[in-house]
Every structure is written in C-alpha cells, then in structure tokens.
VOBA-1610 file (N, C-alpha, C; in pm, whole numbers, padded with zeros to 5 digits, always signed):
BEGIN
Met+09725-03331+00378Met+09746-03413+00513Met+09869-03493+00506Pro+09951-03495+00611Pro+10054-03586+00592Pro+10003-03728+00612Pro+10072-03829+00555Pro+10030-03970+00540Pro+10032-04025+00697Thr+09924-04109+00717Thr+09931-04162+00842Thr+10024-04280+00864Pro+10106-04264+00978Pro+10223-04360+00990Pro+10187-04494+01006Arg+10253-04593+00945Arg+10215-04715+00956Arg+10241-04774+01075Pro+10164-04869+01151Pro+10184-04917+01270Pro+10291-05014+01270Ala+10356-05037+01405Ala+10465-05130+01407Ala+10409-05259+01371Ser+10498-05336+01343Ser+10471-05486+01292Ser+10434-05567+01408Ala+10327-05651+01388Ala+10269-05750+01494Ala+10340-05878+01497Leu+10420-05894+01395Leu+10469-06013+01358Leu+10577-06064+01463Pro+10667-05994+01527Pro+10762-06032+01626Pro+10677-06058+01760Arg+10569-05982+01785Arg+10484-06014+01900Arg+10425-06143+01888Asn+10356-06175+01768Asn+10289-06293+01745Asn+10381-06408+01761Leu+10500-06396+01699Leu+10606-06504+01711Leu+10645-06527+01845Ala+10665-06412+01934Ala+10705-06428+02080Ala+10599-06496+02155Leu+10482-06467+02122Leu+10375-06534+02191Leu+10358-06698+02168Ala+10371-06731+02029Ala+10375-06853+01986Ala+10492-06929+02065Tyr+10607-06879+02061Tyr+10724-06940+02129Tyr+10692-06962+02270Ala+10649-06868+02345Ala+10616-06879+02486Ala+10536-06980+02508Leu+10435-07014+02440Leu+10331-07123+02450Leu+10415-07260+02425Leu+10508-07255+02329Leu+10579-07392+02308Leu+10670-07403+02430Ile+10721-07312+02473Ile+10815-07321+02583Ile+10731-07384+02697Ala+10621-07315+02724Ala+10537-07370+02835Ala+10507-07515+02822Tyr+10448-07559+02711Tyr+10433-07696+02666Tyr+10540-07785+02706Ala+10655-07751+02649Ala+10783-07849+02671Ala+10832-07848+02814Cys+10802-07735+02885Cys+10853-07744+03044Cys+10749-07806+03113Leu+10635-07822+03083Leu+10528-07883+03180Leu+10478-08015+03119His+10519-08050+02990His+10501-08191+02952His+10537-08310+03054Pro+10446-08403+03085Pro+10333-08442+02994Pro+10199-08372+03071Leu+10207-08290+03135Leu+10091-08213+03182Leu+09976-08301+03265Ala+10036-08401+03343Ala+09968-08511+03415Ala+10026-08539+03539Gly+09948-08569+03640Gly+09978-08614+03771Gly+10023-08509+03861Trp+09942-08391+03848Trp+09972-08275+03937Trp+09931-08302+04076Lys+10038-08269+04161Lys+10024-08278+04317Lys+10138-08206+04388Ala+10083-08163+04505Ala+10198-08080+04597Ala+10293-08168+04619Ser+10428-08120+04620Ser+10539-08200+04661Ser+10571-08196+04811Gly+10523-08096+04895Gly+10532-08083+05015Gly+10650-08005+05060Leu+10721-07955+04966Leu+10850-07880+04989Leu+10794-07721+04975Pro+10874-07646+05022Pro+10848-07491+05022Pro+10845-07462+04855Leu+10779-07376+04833Leu+10747-07340+04684Leu+10872-07299+04612Phe+10940-07212+04659Phe+11058-07166+04615Phe+11196-07229+04654Asp+11182-07339+04723Asp+11298-07393+04782Asp+11414-07439+04671Phe+11372-07463+04550Phe+11478-07493+04443Phe+11561-07375+04414Met+11520-07255+04454Met+11607-07139+04441Met+11731-07148+04503Leu+11726-07202+04625Leu+11847-07212+04716Leu+11905-07334+04722Ala+11880-07424+04622Ala+11954-07568+04615Ala+12098-07543+04563Pro+12190-07635+04628Pro+12328-07621+04584Pro+12349-07677+04463Trp+12475-07654+04407Trp+12517-07714+04271Trp+12496-07867+04281Pro+12438-07923+04191Pro+12405-08072+04180Pro+12517-08158+04187Lys+12532-08266+04229Lys+12644-08353+04229Lys+12670-08404+04111Tyr+12554-08435+04028Tyr+12582-08494+03876Tyr+12533-08382+03798Phe+12602-08336+03718Phe+12582-08212+03620Phe+12610-08241+03480Val+12508-08219+03382Val+12512-08267+03241Val+12512-08123+03173Phe+12631-08089+03113Phe+12646-07951+03042Phe+12552-07939+02925Ala+12519-08060+02880Ala+12423-08040+02753Ala+12281-07986+02807Asp+12254-08021+02925Asp+12118-07967+02972Asp+12117-07807+02980Leu+12238-07766+03041Leu+12245-07613+03061Leu+12250-07552+02917Leu+12330-07611+02839Leu+12335-07559+02682Leu+12202-07557+02634Phe+12118-07647+02655Phe+11994-07673+02587Phe+11903-07563+02634Asn+11913-07522+02766Asn+11829-07416+02834Asn+11867-07283+02775Val+12000-07276+02762Val+12045-07151+02710Val+12020-07124+02570Leu+12020-07227+02476Leu+11983-07212+02338Leu+11832-07197+02313Gly+11762-07275+02408Gly+11607-07261+02403Gly+11544-07130+02435Tyr+11612-07048+02507Tyr+11561-06902+02545Tyr+11615-06797+02449Leu+11726-06827+02387Leu+11793-06729+02299Leu+11696-06677+02196Pro+11636-06750+02118Pro+11533-06696+02020Pro+11430-06615+02085Phe+11376-06672+02188Phe+11267-06586+02269Phe+11306-06451+02315Gly+11438-06439+02360Gly+11473-06310+02411Gly+11491-06227+02281Phe+11537-06266+02165Phe+11542-06190+02041Phe+11395-06138+02014Leu+11297-06231+02009Leu+11169-06191+01957Leu+11109-06107+02055Leu+11137-06119+02183Leu+11084-06012+02288Leu+11125-05868+02267Ala+11264-05883+02241Ala+11336-05761+02218Ala+11272-05673+02096Ala+11268-05776+01989Ala+11209-05705+01870Ala+11069-05659+01863Ala+10992-05727+01962Ala+10841-05687+01963Ala+10809-05551+02080Leu+10914-05514+02151Leu+10895-05408+02224Leu+10924-05274+02139Pro+10855-05173+02200Pro+10847-05021+02130Pro+10988-04990+02073Gly+11001-04944+01946Gly+11117-04924+01880Gly+11183-04791+01950Arg+11104-04696+02011Arg+11139-04575+02060Arg+11229-04588+02198Trp+11231-04716+02246Trp+11285-04717+02372Trp+11449-04746+02346Pro+11518-04702+02436Pro+11669-04723+02421Pro+11716-04872+02446Ala+11831-04908+02374Ala+11855-05053+02363Ala+11874-05115+02509Gly+11927-05038+02613Gly+11948-05082+02742Gly+11809-05119+02800Arg+11721-05036+02784Arg+11585-05060+02859Arg+11522-05196+02778Thr+11536-05195+02655Thr+11480-05316+02563Thr+11531-05434+02611Val+11675-05444+02630Val+11737-05580+02676Val+11684-05612+02811Ala+11674-05497+02898Ala+11647-05532+03044Ala+11489-05582+03054Val+11402-05534+02982Val+11269-05560+02993Val+11250-05695+02926Ala+11312-05733+02811Ala+11309-05863+02747Ala+11358-05978+02836Thr+11469-05944+02887Thr+11537-06045+02978Thr+11441-06074+03098Leu+11398-05958+03157Leu+11307-05977+03281Leu+11164-06057+03248Ala+11108-06022+03150Ala+10991-06087+03104Ala+11030-06242+03072Ala+11124-06270+02993Ala+11173-06413+02988Ala+11202-06481+03114Gly+11272-06421+03214Gly+11306-06464+03342Gly+11178-06505+03415Leu+11086-06416+03415Leu+10966-06420+03487Leu+10879-06546+03442Leu+10876-06570+03304Leu+10813-06683+03247Leu+10890-06804+03291Ser+11025-06814+03284Ser+11099-06920+03340Ser+11073-06958+03476Leu+11062-06849+03561Leu+11042-06861+03714Leu+10925-06931+03724Gly+10821-06872+03647Gly+10687-06940+03671Gly+10664-07088+03639Leu+10736-07122+03523Leu+10733-07253+03474Leu+10813-07345+03568Glu+10936-07299+03608Glu+11004-07393+03714Glu+10933-07402+03847Thr+10855-07298+03869Thr+10796-07315+03993Thr+10669-07413+03990Ala+10606-07420+03870Ala+10488-07507+03833Ala+10548-07646+03829Gln+10679-07659+03798Gln+10733-07793+03793Gln+10723-07853+03920Asn+10724-07795+04037Asn+10707-07838+04169Asn+10596-07931+04191Phe+10487-07915+04102Phe+10374-07997+04121Phe+10357-08102+04021Leu+10464-08137+03944Leu+10462-08244+03852Leu+10563-08344+03893Pro+10526-08460+03936Pro+10622-08560+03980Pro+10719-08600+03902Ser+10701-08585+03763Ser+10799-08622+03649Ser+10897-08512+03625Arg+10888-08399+03689Arg+10972-08285+03658Arg+11037-08248+03788Ile+11152-08180+03755Ile+11237-08134+03875Ile+11278-07985+03860Ala+11216-07893+03942Ala+11242-07757+03938Ala+11403-07727+03966Ser+11457-07649+03870Ser+11601-07621+03900Ser+11644-07480+03887Asn+11728-07435+03982Asn+11778-07296+03972Asn+11872-07280+03853Ile+11952-07405+03822Ile+12056-07393+03722Ile+11976-07371+03579Asp+11851-07443+03575Asp+11764-07427+03453Asp+11723-07292+03440Leu+11682-07217+03546Leu+11640-07093+03548Leu+11734-06992+03499Gly+11871-07032+03560Gly+11985-06927+03522Gly+12031-06942+03382Gly+12009-07063+03313Gly+12040-07091+03187Gly+11937-07030+03088Asn+11813-07021+03132Asn+11722-06961+03048Asn+11732-06809+03049Ile+11771-06752+03174Ile+11774-06614+03164Ile+11897-06569+03099Leu+12014-06647+03106Leu+12122-06611+03025Leu+12079-06625+02868Gly+12014-06732+02837Gly+11981-06726+02684Gly+11900-06619+02645Ala+11801-06577+02725Ala+11726-06472+02685Ala+11798-06344+02683Leu+11905-06306+02767Leu+11983-06202+02761Leu+12074-06191+02645Leu+12116-06316+02599Leu+12203-06329+02485Leu+12122-06319+02340Gly+11978-06350+02370Gly+11902-06313+02250Gly+11850-06192+02248Ala+11829-06105+02350Ala+11774-05986+02356Ala+11878-05887+02310Val+12013-05902+02339Val+12102-05795+02303Val+12099-05787+02139Pro+12104-05890+02064Pro+12113-05861+01918Pro+11962-05836+01869Gly+11863-05889+01962Gly+11725-05825+01923Gly+11695-05698+01926Ala+11760-05622+02027Ala+11756-05479+02041Ala+11822-05404+01944Arg+11930-05483+01905Arg+12011-05402+01797Arg+11960-05435+01642Trp+11920-05543+01612Trp+11893-05568+01474Trp+11746-05611+01467Gly+11681-05638+01576Gly+11542-05674+01552Gly+11438-05574+01499Arg+11483-05445+01535Arg+11406-05332+01473Arg+11438-05317+01333Ala+11550-05343+01304Ala+11593-05330+01163Ala+11522-05440+01071Leu+11504-05547+01138Leu+11433-05679+01060Leu+11295-05658+01066Phe+11224-05624+01187Phe+11075-05617+01186Phe+11024-05484+01192Gly+11095-05375+01199Gly+11064-05231+01215Gly+10980-05203+01101Arg+10942-05071+01105Arg+10850-04995+01002Arg+10912-05010+00857His+11044-04996+00833His+11111-05008+00727His+11206-05120+00731Gly+11188-05223+00805Gly+11282-05339+00808Gly+11264-05442+00681Arg+11357-05518+00669Arg+11361-05592+00564Arg+11246-05707+00557Ala+11249-05771+00689Ala+11146-05861+00714Ala+10988-05824+00683Arg+10967-05700+00735Arg+10840-05633+00706Arg+10813-05611+00572Arg+10897-05561+00498Arg+10903-05531+00359Arg+10867-05664+00277Trp+10950-05758+00303Trp+10919-05884+00234Trp+10795-05946+00269Arg+10751-05933+00406Arg+10612-06002+00443Arg+10503-05917+00376Thr+10520-05776+00378Thr+10408-05701+00296Thr+10401-05736+00154Gln+10520-05748+00098Gln+10524-05782-00045Gln+10464-05906-00084His+10503-06020-00017His+10469-06146-00048His+10375-06233+00028Val+10334-06190+00138Val+10234-06270+00229Val+10113-06182+00253Val+09983-06251+00259Val+09871-06195+00286Val+09886-06113+00407Gly+09789-06010+00408Gly+09804-05916+00514Gly+09744-05957+00659Gly+09750-05858+00758Gly+09696-05894+00890Gly+09742-06014+00961His+09662-06048+01061His+09697-06146+01142His+09692-06284+01056Thr+09609-06283+00967Thr+09620-06411+00892Thr+09734-06438+00825Gly+09814-06349+00769Gly+09949-06381+00731Gly+10051-06414+00831Asp+10032-06348+00962Asp+10110-06374+01069Asp+10100-06525+01116Ala+09956-06571+01102Ala+09933-06692+01151Ala+09999-06808+01050Gly+09981-06769+00919Gly+10062-06857+00828Gly+10205-06881+00851Leu+10262-06768+00876Leu+10419-06779+00903Leu+10459-06865+01032Val+10355-06845+01141Val+10384-06925+01254Val+10361-07074+01221Leu+10266-07096+01146Leu+10238-07238+01101Leu+10351-07303+01038Ile+10419-07225+00933Ile+10530-07262+00852Ile+10649-07292+00974Gly+10658-07212+01072Gly+10764-07236+01171Gly+10722-07359+01256Leu+10611-07382+01280Leu+10570-07492+01358Leu+10597-07637+01268Trp+10569-07622+01147Trp+10607-07734+01054Trp+10745-07764+01067Leu+10833-07658+01049Leu+10971-07693+01063Leu+11004-07741+01210Leu+10960-07695+01299Leu+10972-07749+01436Leu+10942-07908+01433Ser+10826-07935+01369Ser+10806-08080+01363Ser+10893-08166+01300Gln+10959-08119+01210Gln+11055-08179+01135Gln+11194-08218+01220Leu+11188-08149+01340Leu+11300-08185+01428Leu+11288-08324+01514Gly+11156-08374+01482Gly+11132-08504+01557Gly+11222-08612+01487Ala+11314-08675+01542Ala+11377-08770+01458Ala+11325-08911+01439Ala+11210-08936+01520Ala+11147-09061+01507Ala+11055-09066+01388Asp+11026-08963+01328Asp+10924-08950+01213Asp+10994-08959+01076Leu+10916-08997+00986Leu+10969-09006+00839Leu+10967-08859+00772Leu+11039-08843+00679Leu+11065-08708+00623Leu+10907-08637+00566Phe+10897-08534+00638Phe+10795-08419+00614Phe+10639-08497+00651Ser+10661-08618+00729Ser+10533-08667+00778Ser+10465-08596+00886Ser+10332-08576+00894Ser+10274-08515+01012Ser+10139-08556+01027Gly+10074-08535+01141Gly+09941-08580+01168Gly+09930-08726+01224Asp+10033-08767+01288Asp+10033-08904+01354Asp+09942-08901+01473Val+09814-08891+01485Val+09737-08895+01599Val+09743-09043+01660Arg+09784-09133+01580Arg+09774-09283+01624Arg+09877-09305+01737Ser+09998-09243+01725Ser+10092-09260+01845Ser+10048-09161+01933Leu+09981-09057+01914Leu+09941-08953+02037Leu+09851-09015+02122Leu+09754-09127+02063Leu+09648-09165+02141Leu+09676-09333+02180Gly+09796-09369+02139Gly+09831-09494+02161Gly+09759-09611+02108Ile+09719-09592+01976Ile+09668-09679+01884Ile+09764-09768+01801Ala+09728-09899+01803Ala+09837-09981+01732Ala+09819-09975+01582Ala+09933-10003+01506Ala+09927-09992+01358Ala+09809-10087+01279Pro+09735-10032+01215Pro+09635-10129+01147Pro+09684-10241+01057Leu+09805-10224+00992Leu+09876-10319+00889Leu+10001-10365+00955Pro+10022-10472+00938Pro+10159-10548+00963Pro+10262-10483+00873Phe+10392-10490+00920Phe+10514-10437+00828Phe+10541-10539+00729Asn+10553-10469+00602Asn+10627-10545+00508Asn+10685-10462+00418Ala+10828-10502+00390Ala+10911-10413+00320Ala+10881-10350+00218Glu+10811-10413+00100Glu+10765-10354-00025Glu+10654-10260+00006Arg+10568-10291+00082Arg+10445-10210+00123Arg+10494-10091+00183Phe+10586-10094+00288Phe+10628-09977+00363Phe+10702-09877+00259Ile+10763-09927+00168Ile+10834-09847+00076Ile+10741-09767-00018Ala+10640-09835-00063Ala+10526-09785-00135Ala+10451-09669-00047Phe+10415-09694+00076Phe+10351-09600+00154Phe+10440-09494+00176Glu+10569-09505+00204Glu+10664-09386+00238Glu+10677-09293+00103Thr+10681-09368-00007Thr+10702-09291-00133Thr+10571-09195-00161Ala+10448-09263-00136Ala+10328-09182-00146Ala+10320-09072-00059Leu+10353-09105+00080Leu+10350-09012+00180Leu+10431-08894+00162Thr+10568-08923+00123Thr+10660-08807+00103Thr+10606-08717-00009Ala+10562-08788-00127Ala+10524-08696-00246Ala+10406-08615-00205Leu+10304-08674-00134Leu+10194-08604-00087Leu+10225-08479+00005Ser+10318-08525+00092Ser+10358-08416+00193Ser+10446-08288+00131Val+10525-08328+00030Val+10595-08228-00053Val+10499-08134-00115Leu+10388-08192-00160Leu+10268-08116-00244Leu+10202-08040-00142Ala+10161-08103-00023Ala+10075-08021+00059Ala+10155-07900+00113Val+10283-07919+00165Val+10354-07813+00242Val+10385-07713+00118Gly+10436-07742+00004Gly+10464-07646-00102Gly+10326-07561-00142Leu+10219-07624-00143Leu+10108-07563-00195Leu+10046-07459-00062Phe+10073-07507+00060Phe+10033-07453+00170Phe+10108-07315+00182Ala+10235-07315+00138Ala+10311-07187+00130Ala+10275-07111+00035Arg+10226-07160-00083Arg+10177-07070-00188Arg+10045-07012-00161Cys+09954-07076-00093Cys+09823-07025-00063Cys+09854-06900+00030Met+09941-06885+00105Met+09947-06786+00196Met+10036-06663+00132Met+10076-06670+00018Met+10168-06585-00045Met+10060-06495-00156Arg+10103-06376-00177Arg+10024-06270-00255Arg+10051-06322-00400His+10168-06355-00440His+10208-06372-00585His+10272-06497-00584Thr+10301-06543-00700Thr+10355-06676-00726Thr+10520-06633-00724Ala+10593-06712-00629Ala+10728-06705-00617Ala+10771-06842-00583Ile+10880-06885-00658Ile+10923-07028-00638Ile+11023-07031-00523Trp+11111-06925-00507Trp+11220-06952-00414Trp+11179-06953-00278Pro+11061-06892-00223Pro+11028-06918-00094Pro+10984-07040-00055Ile+10898-07118-00149Ile+10854-07253-00141Ile+10983-07344-00132Val+11071-07326-00233Val+11197-07418-00212Val+11256-07393-00093Leu+11274-07285-00036Leu+11354-07244+00088Leu+11282-07323+00197Val+11139-07329+00203Val+11083-07402+00311Val+11102-07536+00303Leu+11096-07615+00197Leu+11126-07724+00173Leu+11269-07775+00205Leu+11362-07692+00156Leu+11522-07714+00201Leu+11534-07698+00348Leu+11462-07599+00414Leu+11464-07597+00559Leu+11416-07720+00637Gly+11318-07764+00567Gly+11250-07889+00638Gly+11362-08010+00626Ile+11434-08022+00513Ile+11531-08122+00487Ile+11640-08097+00593Gly+11683-07951+00618Gly+11799-07936+00703Gly+11753-07958+00847Ala+11621-07945+00882Ala+11586-07969+01020Ala+11584-08126+01055Lys+11549-08190+00945Lys+11532-08347+00953Lys+11671-08400+00965Thr+11764-08345+00880Thr+11915-08379+00890Thr+11974-08348+01018Leu+11939-08239+01085Leu+11998-08201+01217Leu+11943-08296+01323Ala+11803-08327+01313Ala+11750-08424+01414Ala+11809-08572+01395Thr+11845-08622+01295Thr+11893-08743+01280Thr+12039-08740+01325Ala+12108-08637+01285Ala+12242-08631+01334Ala+12257-08626+01483Thr+12162-08573+01548Thr+12182-08542+01679Thr+12120-08672+01757Phe+12009-08721+01709Phe+11948-08841+01806Phe+11988-08971+01741Phe+12031-08985+01626Phe+12039-09129+01578Phe+12150-09183+01614Val+12168-09326+01651Val+12298-09386+01683Val+12322-09478+01567Pro+12446-09494+01497Pro+12566-09418+01571Pro+12604-09287+01495Gly+12509-09223+01452Gly+12522-09076+01411Gly+12520-09107+01261Ala+12406-09090+01192Ala+12395-09091+01040Ala+12306-08990+01008Pro+12354-08867+00967Pro+12266-08743+00942Pro+12174-08764+00816Leu+12199-08863+00735Leu+12121-08866+00613Leu+12033-09011+00631Ala+12008-09054+00763Ala+11942-09175+00771Ala+11807-09167+00739Trp+11743-09044+00729Trp+11607-09024+00673Trp+11588-09052+00526Leu+11707-09052+00458Leu+11703-09063+00304Leu+11690-09214+00258Thr+11569-09267+00292Thr+11554-09407+00270Thr+11495-09416+00114Pro+11491-09524+00047Pro+11454-09539-00071Pro+11302-09476-00104Gly+11219-09507-00020Gly+11075-09428-00027Gly+11095-09266-00015Ala+11175-09222+00074Ala+11180-09080+00090Ala+11250-09021-00035Gly+11347-09082-00090Gly+11419-09028-00207Gly+11304-09038-00326Arg+11255-09138-00346Arg+11148-09135-00450Arg+11043-09042-00434Gly+10993-09039-00318Gly+10874-08950-00293Gly+10926-08790-00306Leu+11051-08763-00278Leu+11097-08624-00304Leu+11101-08605-00444Leu+11147-08685-00534Leu+11155-08655-00663Leu+11002-08649-00717Leu+10916-08738-00688Leu+10793-08745-00748Leu+10704-08614-00687Gly+10704-08590-00565Gly+10644-08490-00499Gly+10700-08346-00572Ser+10820-08329-00593Ser+10876-08211-00670Ser+10825-08179-00800Ala+10804-08292-00890Ala+10760-08289-01006Ala+10596-08252-01005Leu+10530-08312-00905Leu+10393-08284-00905Leu+10378-08134-00852Leu+10450-08094-00767Leu+10442-07959-00694Leu+10485-07838-00817Ala+10576-07880-00906Ala+10615-07795-01011Ala+10478-07789-01116Gly+10421-07887-01123Gly+10299-07882-01220Gly+10179-07814-01146Ala+10166-07826-01019Ala+10039-07765-00950Ala+10063-07636-00944Leu+10199-07570-00921Leu+10217-07425-00931Leu+10169-07348-01059Leu+10140-07432-01170Leu+10092-07367-01287Leu+09929-07368-01297Leu+09873-07414-01189Leu+09730-07423-01192Leu+09665-07288-01155Pro+09533-07262-01169Pro+09480-07146-01114Pro+09493-07154-00939Arg+09477-07030-00884Arg+09502-07046-00754Arg+09394-07106-00659Val+09267-07102-00716Val+09166-07158-00635Val+09182-07311-00651Leu+09236-07375-00750Leu+09264-07513-00754Leu+09387-07547-00666Gln+09458-07450-00663Gln+09582-07472-00570Gln+09539-07483-00432His+09447-07381-00386His+09401-07399-00258His+09320-07521-00217Ala+09246-07578-00295Ala+09164-07692-00286Ala+09269-07809-00289Leu+09364-07821-00371Leu+09455-07921-00384Leu+09547-07933-00246Ala+09584-07824-00192Ala+09646-07814-00066Ala+09571-07881+00040Gly+09427-07859+00060Gly+09352-07934+00145Gly+09356-08067+00139Met+09319-08110+00012Met+09318-08250-00035Met+09431-08329-00003Thr+09557-08284-00035Thr+09683-08358-00012Thr+09708-08343+00136Leu+09682-08245+00220Leu+09686-08255+00370Leu+09610-08364+00435Leu+09488-08369+00368Leu+09393-08482+00421Leu+09452-08624+00382Ala+09500-08636+00259Ala+09539-08757+00209Ala+09687-08808+00292Ser+09764-08709+00295Ser+09893-08739+00362Ser+09875-08792+00520Thr+09765-08713+00585Thr+09744-08744+00728Thr+09679-08888+00731Ala+09596-08918+00647Ala+09541-09059+00631Ala+09636-09153+00624Leu+09747-09142+00521Leu+09849-09216+00497Leu+09934-09259+00617Val+09972-09135+00679Val+10063-09165+00796Val+10001-09239+00917Asn+09880-09235+00922Asn+09803-09315+01034Asn+09785-09454+00984Leu+09797-09490+00858Leu+09773-09622+00793Leu+09905-09688+00791Leu+10014-09609+00799Leu+10160-09665+00777Leu+10201-09768+00874Pro+10250-09889+00840Pro+10287-09993+00940Pro+10405-09942+01016Glu+10409-10003+01142Glu+10513-09963+01222Glu+10654-10017+01156Asn+10771-09933+01148Asn+10886-09976+01083Asn+10997-10028+01191Pro+11013-10152+01213Pro+11095-10209+01319Pro+11238-10165+01310Tyr+11295-10111+01196Tyr+11427-10062+01162Tyr+11438-09920+01191Leu+11329-09852+01221Leu+11342-09704+01243Leu+11341-09686+01397Ala+11447-09695+01460Ala+11477-09685+01598Ala+11527-09552+01645Tyr+11504-09452+01573Tyr+11558-09314+01611Tyr+11543-09292+01749Asp+11429-09316+01805Asp+11386-09265+01949Asp+11452-09353+02054Gln+11539-09432+02035Gln+11592-09518+02155Gln+11712-09419+02213Arg+11774-09352+02159Arg+11864-09252+02222Arg+11805-09147+02296Leu+11692-09109+02275Leu+11620-09002+02346Leu+11600-09010+02480Thr+11604-09125+02542Thr+11596-09161+02680Thr+11734-09131+02758Asn+11810-09114+02680Asn+11952-09065+02743Asn+11952-08919+02784Phe+11866-08837+02758Phe+11880-08705+02764Phe+11753-08653+02838Ser+11757-08550+02948Ser+11652-08499+03015Ser+11588-08401+02938Asn+11646-08290+02902Asn+11565-08176+02842Asn+11540-08227+02702Phe+11620-08310+02627Phe+11565-08364+02496Phe+11436-08438+02502Leu+11414-08491+02622Leu+11279-08551+02641Leu+11155-08462+02621Asn+11182-08343+02685Asn+11090-08229+02682Asn+11066-08163+02522Phe+11186-08163+02466Phe+11176-08129+02320Phe+11111-08240+02235His+11136-08360+02270His+11078-08463+02183His+10933-08471+02204Gly+10882-08446+02341Gly+10722-08427+02344Gly+10673-08323+02281Leu+10741-08209+02275Leu+10704-08104+02190Leu+10694-08118+02049Thr+10791-08171+01980Thr+10780-08199+01864Thr+10693-08314+01790Gln+10661-08410+01910Gln+10544-08511+01882Gln+10419-08450+01877Leu+10398-08342+01968Leu+10255-08279+01973Leu+10233-08194+01842Thr+10343-08123+01818Thr+10352-08015+01701Thr+10331-08131+01562Asp+10391-08212+01563Asp+10387-08325+01442Asp+10239-08365+01417Ser+10192-08405+01547Ser+10041-08461+01533Ser+09932-08358+01496Leu+09941-08242+01539Leu+09820-08143+01541Leu+09851-08061+01411Trp+09970-08052+01348Trp+09986-07944+01257Trp+09909-07959+01134Pro+09875-08064+01054Pro+09797-08077+00954Pro+09641-08025+00976Phe+09591-08036+01106Phe+09466-08007+01122Phe+09466-07856+01154Leu+09569-07796+01210Leu+09578-07650+01211Leu+09600-07592+01082Ala+09671-07663+00992Ala+09689-07603+00851Ala+09558-07608+00801Leu+09477-07716+00808Leu+09354-07723+00737Leu+09257-07603+00798Ala+09253-07570+00913Ala+09178-07484+00962Ala+09216-07349+00926Tyr+09342-07326+00888Tyr+09399-07206+00833Tyr+09353-07179+00700Leu+09371-07284+00608Leu+09329-07275+00487Leu+09187-07235+00447Ser+09095-07303+00556Ser+08956-07248+00554Ser+08929-07108+00582Ala+09003-07075+00700Ala+08992-06926+00735Ala+09042-06840+00629Leu+09145-06889+00555Leu+09210-06817+00445Leu+09119-06787+00331Gly+09056-06891+00293Gly+08943-06884+00184Gly+08848-06793+00225Leu+08790-06807+00353Leu+08678-06704+00405Leu+08707-06560+00416Trp+08826-06536+00480Trp+08862-06388+00511Trp+08932-06338+00397His+09007-06409+00319His+09092-06351+00199His+09070-06429+00067Gly+08926-06456+00054Gly+08903-06529-00074Gly+08940-06452-00200Glu+08943-06323-00195Glu+08956-06259-00303Glu+09097-06282-00367His+09186-06322-00293His+09313-06329-00342His+09339-06460-00419Leu+09235-06547-00415Leu+09220-06666-00477Leu+09177-06646-00634Asp+09120-06534-00657Asp+09081-06517-00799Asp+09200-06453-00877Asp+09226-06527-00968Asp+09323-06463-01055Asp+09286-06495-01195Ser+09176-06438-01223Ser+09099-06443-01362Ser+09123-06305-01419Pro+09117-06310-01545Pro+09157-06182-01606Pro+09083-06049-01557Asp+08961-06063-01536Asp+08886-05962-01488Asp+08918-05913-01363Arg+08950-06020-01265Arg+09019-05979-01153Arg+09143-05904-01154Arg+09236-05943-01237Arg+09368-05889-01264Arg+09352-05735-01312Glu+09266-05729-01404Glu+09221-05595-01460Glu+09162-05492-01343Arg+09099-05543-01246Arg+09049-05468-01153Arg+09158-05429-01049Arg+09247-05525-01019Arg+09375-05482-00944Arg+09456-05390-01002Leu+09458-05376-01136Leu+09529-05293-01206Leu+09459-05134-01223
//
C-alpha cells in the first residue's frame, strides 16, 4: 500500500489565528466604554484626508498587518495558484480590519479611519505575496520549518502552542517600560501600589535575582517543549529576547539609548542566569520540567514585589504616539499573562506528553 500522505502543517494556521487575536486586542484596547457614536456606521469610509497626518501611524498599520498576510497565505491550501492565495489572504485580512475599524465606532477612545484600513490592506498584500511564494516552502509538507519542527518540537497542537507562547514572550519583551525578561506583572495591570519603597541597593539585588530566574525559566521552558537536547534554539530564543528589548528601548526611550536595559542588575542577572541554565540543562528532563515551573513562579512573585524605579521612565514617550499606545497596551497584557499561560502549558505538556520527560536508560532502550 502506498504511504498515507502527511497532512498539511497546522502551524501557520495556528500562528495566523493567534496573530489575529492580538490584532483584535490591540485595535479594541482598552475594551471599555462601549456606546454608539450617533454617526452612520460606515461614515469613516468616506472621510476626507485628515488635516494632520502622521506618517508613522500609516507605517505602523502597514507593518502590523504584513506578518498577518504572510501567515494567512502560508495557511491556505498549497494546491491553490499564487494569485488566488494572495487575493484570498488579502481579502481575509481586509475584512478583519474593516470589522475592527467599524467596532471602533463604539469606543470613545478610538477613531475609525479609512487610512488605517488602507494601510492594513496594503500591509496584508505585501505580506501575502512572499507568503504565497515562500510560505509553502517554509511550512509545507517538505518545508524547512516543518522538518525542523517535527525533528525538534513535541508533536501536535501542543508543540504549536509552545511555539506560539515563545512568540508571545518575545512580543512581551517589546514593552520598553519593563525590565529585561521580566513578565507576570499583575500589579500594574490591576493598579496595585508597590509593596516596598525604592532603595537602590535593594532594587539592584531584586533585579539581579529576577533576571537570573527569568533566564532560567525561559530557557527551561524552551527546553521542555523540545524532543531532544539542543543548545542553539535555547540560545537563539534568549538572544531574540535581548534583541527585542534593545529594539524597544531604541524606539521609545528618550534620548535614544538602545542599551538602557543593560543595568548593573540586568548584567549580573544575565551572567548568573546563564551559568544556572547551563547547569540545569544537564539535569534529567523531569527535573528540568519541575524547575521550569518553580522558576516561573519565583520570577512572577519577584516582579510583583519589585519596588517602583523612579529612574525607569521609558513609558513617558509612549504618549506621543497614537498607534504605539495600542501596541503598548498589547505588550502590557501579554507581559502580565505570559507566565500563567506558560505554567498552564507546562501542566498540559506533562499530562499529555509525559512520556517525553522520561529519559531513563529503560525508556531510551524502548525508543530504540
């Protein structure tokens, strides 16, 4: 009998769905104060060119939908011709944007804009063209991404969810108002005051411990979703996190200091956390799994005990940008919820894929 063909990868579809949810939250943030404006629902579609136009806003709309168009095109059936794929992906992204812009009519803090809609459609089109050309080669049956994922990441939707969570963690690092690798700050999300007063020496000690625990937690989280021990994917995730933080501080921090995140506490924490992670990667997998959960809990507790730093004023410049405020709200939400989602994922991973945690000699012999 001929071998059963392998189904198309669900990863681009899952990534596109997650990206769509992020777009929806960013466009409808803060999700409060809903009421009818009294204007015709689609009146914004015929609005003239605004008197005051900020090119950065248009660029932000184009860039925000470009990855979405790429993922949509990659998620569509591979047997479709490229033109059809580009058209359907662009239309789907345009319909999402139209729906969100229309919904903004009911939010007093938001303004529906035909320019935003046009920028989103343009971004989706610019992303769908390379997505139709290279997305299949990347995610298709014999694509490089799928081969790498099959070889290195646990199977099924569990593996896809882990990759999505790694992407969300990288997104959270684009928040310029946070310390390096910190996440789980529910205190600011709920408007709770800091429990401890600021003291320079205490803050450096807290930041050192927080950064070290975060390096250990993220590195072990990436290890837990992998089939085999491989150092370079873990190192790559941490380097991408540093790159995201550098990009955020270069964009939002005044007067423009891309390495403003590299404080004494962050530097010491990076060194300490890297040494601890190197040792933890030598432990049995079941201990790595348990240690990942423990360090996630410990780092989340620390970030909520951390005193407010009066010298960390990254977010002052955010008020000068309209679309950046949406992005800032998105990164804040992702940053606050990520460790709890990661803990739930680790629990599910142990429940549904617990056999991959057993690296005993008997288990290795059974695999062989």
